[in-house]
N, C-alpha and C positions, 0 to 999 in steps of 0.2 A: 718480613715487615717488623720493624722495631716498635714495640707497644709499651707505653708508659701508662700506668694505671694510678688514678687518684681516687681515694675512697676511704671508707671507715666502716665500722660496725660489722655484724655477721653477714649482712648483705654484700658488702665489699669483699669480705673473705671468700664467700661462695662464688662470687664472680671471678676472683683470682684463681680459685680451684678449677672452675670451668674452663677458663682461658688456658691454663696450664695443661689440663687434660686434653684440650683441643690441639695442643702442640704449638701454641703461639709463642713467639719470641719476646718474653717479658723482660724489658731492660731496666725497669726502675719502678718504684712505687713512692707515692706521696700520701701522707696521712696526717691527722691532727696531732698536736703535741700530747704527750702523756699527761694525765691528770694527777697531780700530787695526792698520794694517799688513796687512789682508786682501788676498790676491792677487786675489780675485774679488769683483766688486761684488754688491750685493743686487739681484737681477733684479726683484723685486717693486717695490722703490724706483724703479729705472730706468724701469719701465713706467708707474708712477703719474705720474712727472714727465713722461714722454713724452705722457701723456694730459692733462697740464695739471691734475692733481688736487692740491689742498692736501694737504700731507704732514706727519705728525707721527711722531717716533721716540723715544718715551719709554722709560725703563728698565723701568717697570712700568705696567700698565694701570690700577692703583690710584692712580697719581700724581694729585694734585689738578688739575694742569694738563690732564690728559687729559679729565676730566669736563667742565671748562669749555670746552675746545676742541670737544668733541662737542656740547655743549649749544648753542653758537653756530652750529654747522652744521645743527642741527635735522634730523637724518636721520629717515626713515621706517623704515629697515631697516638693521640691522648684518649684514654677511656675513663669517663667519670662514673663512678659507682657509689652513690650516696655522698654527694659533695654539697656542703652548705655555704661555701665561699665562692666568690666570682673568679673565674680564670681570666686574667687580662688578655686582651687581643694580641699583644706582642708575643705572649707565650703560645697561644693557639697557632700563630703563624710559624713557630719554630718547627712544627710537625708538618711534614709534606702532605699528609692526608687530613690535617686538621684534627678536630677532636669530636667525640660523640658522648652522649649523655643518656642516662635512663631517667624517664619521667613518668610517674604514676597517674597519667590521665590520657584522654584521647585529645592530644593537641590538634588544633590550637585552643581548645577549651581548657579552662582551669590551669593556666600557667601560674607559676608561683610555688611557694614552699609548703603550702598546706592543701594541695590538690585533693587528696583523699578525703580529708574532712569536709571541704566545701562541696564536693560532689554529693556526699551523703546528706549534709545539711540542706542542700538545694533540692533534695528529693529525686535525684537522678536514679534511673533503673539500671543503668550500665555505666561503666567506665572502662579503663584499660591501661595498657602500657604502650608508651611511645619511645622508640630509640631514635634520637635525632642528632644531627650535626650541631655543634655549638658555634655560636657567634658572640658578639658583645651585647646582645639583648638577653632578656630573661625568657628562656625556653622558646626562642623564636626561630631557631635554625631549621633547615630542611629535614624532612622526615625520611628515615630509612625503613623502619618497620613499625607496625602498629597492630595490636590485637585487642579485642573487646572481651571484657568479663562482665557477668551480670552482678548487680548489687541486690542481694536478696533482702527480704523484709527485715530480718534480724541481724543483718551485717552491721558491725561497728567498724571504726577505723582499724581496730586491732584485727578482727577476723578478715576483713577485706584485704589488708596488707599482707598478713602472714600466710593466709590460706590461698590467696589468689595472685596478688600482684607481685609479691616477693619471688616465688618460684618461677613465675612467667618472666619476670625481669632478668633473672639469672640466665635463663635459657636464651632469651632474645638478645641479651648483650653479647653472648658468645657467638650467636648467629650473625649479628651485625658485623662483628670483627672479621669473621670468616668471609662474609660477602665483600667487604672492603678489600681484604687481602686478595681475593680472587678477581677483583675488578668488576664485580657484578652488583654493587650496592646502588640502589636508586637514590635520587635526590628529589624529593617531592616537596615543593614550596608549600608553606602553610598558608591557608586562605585567611587573610587578616579580617575578612568580613565576619568570620565565625569565632574570632579570637576573644577570649576573656581572661582577665588577670585577677586573681584573688590574693590579698596579702596574707602573710603568715597569721594563723589564727591566734588571737590573744584573748585574755580573760574577759575583756570588755565586750568581745564579740559573742560571748556565750552565756550572758545573763538571760535567764528565762523570762519572757514576757507572757504571763499566763493568759493574756487576752488573745494570743495566737491560738490556732486550732491545736487539738490533741495531736494531729499528724505532724504539724510543723515543729511542735515542741519535742515530740518523739525523735524526729530526724535530727534536731539539734543535740539531744542527748547522745544519740548514737554516733554523731559526727565529731563529738568533742571529748570522748573518752580515750585514754585515761587523763590526759591533760589538754587544755586547761580545765576541762569538765564543765558541764552545764550548771550554772549557779542560781540559787534561790536564796531568799532571806526569810528567816522565821524568828519572830520575836527579837528582831534587830541583829540576829547573828547569821552569818553566811553559812550555807550548806551546799554541798555538790550533789547533784543527782546523777548517779552512775548507770543506772539501769531502770527501764520503765516498760510499760506495756499499754497499748491502746485498748481501752475497754469499750469505748463507744465513739464513733467518728462524728456524732452529732446528728445522724439521720433519725434516730429515735429518741434523742435527748434534747431538752428536758421534758419528761413525761408529765411533770407537775410543777411545783414551785421552782422559780428560777435559782440556779446555783451560780454564785459569783465566780469569776475566774480566780484560781488560786485557792478556792475554799476547800477545806478538808471535808469530804463528803462522808467517808467511812474508813475505819481501820479494820481490815479483814485479816484475821490470823492466818498465817501460812501463805498469804498472797501479798499484802502490802498496804499502801496508803492510797485511797482513791481520792483524786483531786479534780475539781472542776477546771475547765479551760474556756477560752472564747467560743469553742465549738467542740463539744465532746468531753469524754472523761478519760483521764490518764491514771494508770495504776503505777505509783512509784514503788519499785522493787528494792533498790539498793541505794543508799546514800552515804556520803562521807561528811562527818561533823568533826571539825578539827582535823586530826590525822587518823581518826578512827572510821573504818569502813563497816557499815552495819546493814542488815536487812531493814527495810523501811519500817515494818511493824515493830521491830525491836527498838529502833530509834524513837518511834512514836511513844512506846511504852516508857522508855527511859526519860523522855521529856514530858510525859503526861500530856500528850497532844489531845485536844478535844475537838469533837466535830464542830464545824463552823469557824474554826480558826483559819487564819489566812497565811498563805505563802505569797510572798511578793518578789 
């Protein structure tokens, strides 16, 4: 089976390695163009060249040269590993077995480009990896493989991806290709009644509303690091909250006078900045002001933050 791989980044590189180690017939690779002046090389490109694969780096997968290049390679299967562009239907149809894609959610839930972030922000307790056939929709194709992973209390987009979804995705991508080659791959239609689509996470999606509960704000912070990061405003200037901890969920708070959402309750050395929310108390641990990343209590000292001041 002739396999053409489209991808980028270390994840794409490791998928190439896994497919090569499995003995797949890798006939070509497509990746993003080189970034002028980039300090780090494209690891996917480097691996493809190391494996002796023909390589193409188009600006868009819809470029006419891409279709012709793929047609001449005559692949049986397209394998997408970290692809941020749409594969046109006419290109999918050039491959006798179509194409497959890695997606970091339990499809049909959390379709779209920020699936990991939205699962955490929404307070999900589990997510997973889906390997599915591609069509002209967004993550709508039939499912081949799916595995569940837990979202732990302290997981962020970074830990969830690198510690759980990344290695699982590499293994499952190779497994799906093998099943297709052996003629044993299932095609499980997605249940559209369970489908959800979340757009790519943008800065305007991550502004903190301090009227929300400490739990909801905590999930927003975990789900939006490192970028775009959860944003707040202090004395008219924007800061990003990178790390926090729930100190009270609101079951025992407030014990006395009402604390306003966003109000600085206390600055605790070695711990952080205790802030009121719509329900409960949140300890800010790490913030970013401008380009500087600081422990929250150090930032508070630097700006001479006073009890009773407001974050908005």
